[in-house]
C-alpha positions in Angstrom: 132.9 106.3 97.5 130.2 107.0 100.0 126.7 105.8 99.1 123.8 108.3 99.3 121.5 106.3 101.4 118.6 108.7 101.0 118.4 107.7 97.3 118.1 104.1 98.2 116.4 104.1 101.6 114.8 101.0 102.9 111.1 100.8 102.1 109.0 99.6 105.0 105.6 100.7 106.3 106.1 99.1 109.7 107.1 101.5 112.5 108.7 98.6 114.3 111.1 98.0 111.4 111.8 101.7 111.1 112.8 101.7 114.8 115.0 98.6 114.3 116.8 100.3 111.4 117.3 103.5 113.4 118.7 101.6 116.3 121.2 99.5 114.3 122.8 96.2 115.3 123.5 97.5 118.8 119.8 98.2 119.4 120.6 101.6 121.0 117.6 103.2 122.7 116.1 106.1 120.8 115.1 109.2 122.8 111.4 110.0 122.4 110.5 106.4 121.4 109.0 104.2 124.2 108.6 100.5 123.6 106.7 97.8 125.5 106.8 94.2 124.4 104.5 91.3 125.5 104.9 87.7 124.1 102.7 84.7 124.8 101.2 81.7 122.9 103.2 82.5 119.8 102.0 86.1 119.6 104.4 89.0 120.1 102.8 92.4 120.7 105.0 95.4 120.5 103.6 98.8 121.5 105.6 101.8 120.3 104.9 105.4 121.4 106.6 108.1 119.4 106.4 110.8 122.0 108.1 113.9 120.5 109.8 115.3 117.4 113.2 113.9 118.3 111.8 110.3 118.2 109.8 111.1 115.1 112.8 112.3 113.2 115.0 109.4 114.4 112.7 106.7 113.0 111.0 108.6 110.3 107.5 108.1 111.7 104.9 110.6 112.8 104.3 111.3 116.5 101.7 108.7 117.7 101.0 105.2 118.9 101.8 102.0 117.0 100.9 98.4 118.0 102.4 95.5 116.0 101.3 91.9 116.3 103.9 89.4 115.0 102.7 85.8 114.6 105.2 83.7 112.5 103.0 80.6 113.1 100.2 82.0 111.0 101.8 80.5 107.9 101.2 77.0 109.3 97.4 77.3 108.9 96.7 76.8 112.6 93.1 77.7 113.1 93.4 77.8 116.9 96.3 80.3 116.6 94.3 82.4 114.2 91.4 82.5 116.7 93.8 83.7 119.5 95.3 86.3 117.2 91.8 87.6 116.5 91.1 87.9 120.2 94.4 89.7 121.0 93.9 92.0 118.0 90.3 92.8 119.3 91.7 93.6 122.8 94.5 95.8 121.5 92.1 97.6 119.2 89.6 98.3 122.0 92.5 100.0 123.9 93.3 102.1 120.9 89.7 103.3 120.7 89.7 104.2 124.4 93.1 106.0 124.0 91.7 108.5 121.4 88.4 109.0 123.3 86.1 106.8 121.2 83.2 105.5 123.3 80.8 102.6 122.9 78.2 104.8 121.1 80.6 106.5 118.6 79.9 105.8 114.9 82.5 104.2 112.8 83.4 104.3 109.1 85.6 101.4 107.9 87.5 102.1 104.7 89.0 99.1 102.8 91.8 100.5 100.7 93.3 98.6 97.8 92.5 96.9 94.5 90.2 93.9 94.8 91.5 92.6 91.4 95.1 92.2 92.7 95.4 89.6 95.4 98.2 91.1 97.6 96.3 94.4 97.5 92.9 93.1 98.2 93.1 93.1 102.1 91.0 96.2 102.6 88.1 95.1 100.4 88.1 91.6 101.9 87.9 93.0 105.4 85.0 95.2 104.4 83.2 92.2 103.0 83.5 90.4 106.4 82.7 93.2 108.8 79.3 93.6 110.5 77.6 96.7 109.0 74.8 98.2 111.0 74.3 101.9 110.1 71.3 101.1 107.9 69.5 99.6 110.8 70.2 102.6 113.0 68.9 104.9 110.2 65.8 102.9 109.2 64.8 100.9 112.2 66.4 102.5 115.3 63.9 101.1 117.7 64.6 97.5 116.6 68.4 97.6 117.1 69.4 95.3 120.0 71.8 96.5 122.7 75.4 95.8 122.2 75.8 97.2 118.6 77.1 100.5 117.4 76.6 102.3 114.1 79.2 101.0 111.6 79.4 101.8 107.9 82.0 100.7 105.3 83.3 101.4 101.9 85.9 99.9 99.5 86.6 103.0 97.3 88.9 101.2 94.9 92.1 102.7 93.6 92.9 105.7 91.5 93.7 103.6 88.4 90.2 102.0 88.5 88.0 105.0 89.5 90.0 108.1 88.5 89.2 109.4 91.9 91.6 109.6 94.9 90.5 107.3 97.8 90.9 110.3 100.1 88.4 112.3 98.0 85.8 109.5 98.1 86.2 109.2 101.8 86.0 113.0 102.3 82.6 113.1 100.6 81.3 110.2 102.7 82.6 111.9 105.9 80.9 115.2 105.0 77.6 113.5 104.5 77.5 110.7 107.2 79.6 112.4 110.0 81.3 109.3 111.5 83.1 109.8 114.8 86.2 107.8 113.7 87.6 106.3 110.5 89.3 102.9 110.4 91.4 102.4 107.3 92.7 99.0 106.3 95.5 98.6 103.7 98.2 96.2 102.5 101.7 97.3 103.4 105.3 96.5 102.4 107.9 95.0 104.8 111.7 94.8 104.8 111.6 91.4 106.4 110.4 88.2 104.6 109.4 86.7 108.0 106.9 89.5 108.6 105.0 89.2 105.3 101.5 87.9 105.9 102.3 87.3 109.6 102.1 90.8 111.0 99.4 93.3 111.8 100.1 97.0 112.6 97.6 99.4 114.2 98.4 103.1 114.2 96.5 106.2 115.2 98.2 108.5 112.7 96.1 107.6 109.6 97.4 106.2 106.4 98.5 107.1 102.9 97.0 104.8 100.2 99.6 103.2 98.0 102.5 103.9 100.3 103.4 100.2 100.4 104.6 100.4 96.7 105.9 103.9 96.8 102.8 105.7 95.6 102.4 108.1 98.5 99.5 110.4 97.8 96.8 112.4 99.7 96.3 110.5 102.9 93.5 109.6 105.2 94.5 111.5 108.3 92.8 113.6 111.0 94.4 116.8 109.6 92.9 116.1 106.1 89.5 114.6 107.0 88.8 116.3 110.4 88.0 112.9 112.0 90.3 110.6 114.0 91.8 108.0 111.7 93.1 104.6 112.8 95.2 102.6 110.3 95.3 98.9 110.2 97.9 97.4 107.9 99.3 93.9 107.0 102.6 93.6 105.0 101.8 91.4 102.0 104.7 92.3 99.7 108.4 93.1 99.9 111.0 94.3 97.4 113.3 92.1 95.5 116.2 94.1 96.8 115.1 93.3 100.3 115.1 89.5 99.5 118.5 89.7 97.9 119.9 91.5 100.9 118.3 89.0 103.3 119.8 86.1 101.3 123.3 87.7 101.5 122.9 88.0 105.2 121.8 84.4 105.5 124.8 83.3 103.3 127.1 85.3 105.6 125.8 83.6 108.7 125.9 80.2 107.0 129.5 80.5 105.9 130.4 81.6 109.4 128.7 78.5 111.0 130.2 75.8 108.7 133.7 77.1 108.7 134.7 75.2 111.9 136.3 78.0 113.9 137.7 79.9 111.0 134.4 81.6 110.2 135.6 85.2 109.8 138.3 84.4 107.4 136.1 81.9 105.5 133.3 84.4 105.2 135.7 87.2 104.1 137.1 85.0 101.4 133.7 84.3 99.9 131.8 87.6 100.6 134.6 90.0 99.9 133.9 93.6 100.7 130.2 92.8 101.3 131.3 91.4 104.6 132.7 94.8 105.7 129.8 97.1 105.1 126.7 97.5 107.2 123.4 95.9 106.4 121.8 99.2 105.4 124.7 100.1 103.1 124.6 96.6 101.5 120.8 97.0 100.9 121.4 100.4 99.4 124.0 98.9 97.1 121.6 96.1 96.0 118.9 98.7 95.2 121.4 100.8 93.3 122.2 97.9 91.1 118.6 96.6 90.6 116.5 99.8 90.2 118.1 101.2 87.0 117.5 97.8 85.4 113.9 97.7 86.5 114.6 94.5 88.5 113.7 95.8 92.0 110.4 93.9 91.7 107.6 93.9 94.3 107.3 90.2 95.4 104.6 88.3 97.3 104.5 84.6 98.3 102.9 82.1 95.9 100.4 81.1 98.7 99.1 84.7 98.9 95.5 83.6 98.1 95.2 81.5 101.3 97.2 84.0 103.4 95.2 87.0 102.4 91.9 85.3 103.1 93.0 84.2 106.5 94.5 87.5 107.7 91.5 89.4 106.4 89.2 87.1 108.4 91.4 87.7 111.5 91.2 91.4 111.1 87.5 91.4 110.4 86.7 89.1 113.3 88.8 91.3 115.6 87.0 94.5 114.4 83.6 92.9 114.8 84.4 91.8 118.4 86.0 95.2 119.4 83.3 97.4 117.9 80.2 95.5 119.0 79.8 94.3 122.6 77.2 91.8 121.4 79.9 90.0 119.3 82.3 87.8 121.4 84.8 85.0 120.6 81.9 82.5 120.9 79.8 83.9 118.0 82.3 86.0 116.0 82.5 83.3 113.3 78.9 83.9 112.4 79.7 87.2 110.9 82.6 86.2 108.6 82.9 83.9 105.6 
């Protein structure tokens, strides 16, 4: 029987993972999707440009630009690496602002999406807490604002379950009154790869849909809805139990092949059975088909999430402060975060 993969599609908010899924094991190039990769000092930067509708349909992502920073070493608590990641993030974000025509004087509204009461979902509010907010000085004391700063405001609108109001509606009201030139929305995401949880940052110029990481895709924060350019910054903090089970099956398959001393294929086939014959996507669909009716396809986060979320939020906030304000540089960026 053929599985209906649409019913059990892989849930990921990362454009990079969507591209990898579309390419398959052979990593076949996708028309309309351009990729550029740089890697240095433990930081891998992948720049994806979805140029047309063909590429958009192939990977299931809107036409636009996506930058992904992958830093597996972040889990080691290396403060020097965290500083380098912040600097790389700031540089990439500056390029993003230039690409969409945002200059040094443009005003910015930072929106920290998520629920501050739930640790894996508190990234947005934590980033807002650590960003350098300056709009009040421009409004009340414009003559005393030193050169090198721009007008920045921020809001953590909470979630629908706490406020009864869609985040997009809250932001729409603020945009109508304060007229920012660009919106920067920060939210927690979901990944299909355990290795990318809490070690990856994605920047996209297509906006964001609050709650999309756990399947609650509602009214988004996009240029079409709000009338203002929207840049989304996301960090995967959770993944699904089905993804973990599938990853474990893949690791078991590789392990059996390595320890079988030259008879790997037959040994793996003996243990894995038909699971060895189907593709990774089909196997994941099968796992989801088994878990979801039972309510066992849980959303999972690492037990060290408290430390991880604080560190990654500081990295994002430091990078934003440095990229938005010329007066903030790597030498003094720490003065503006906790």
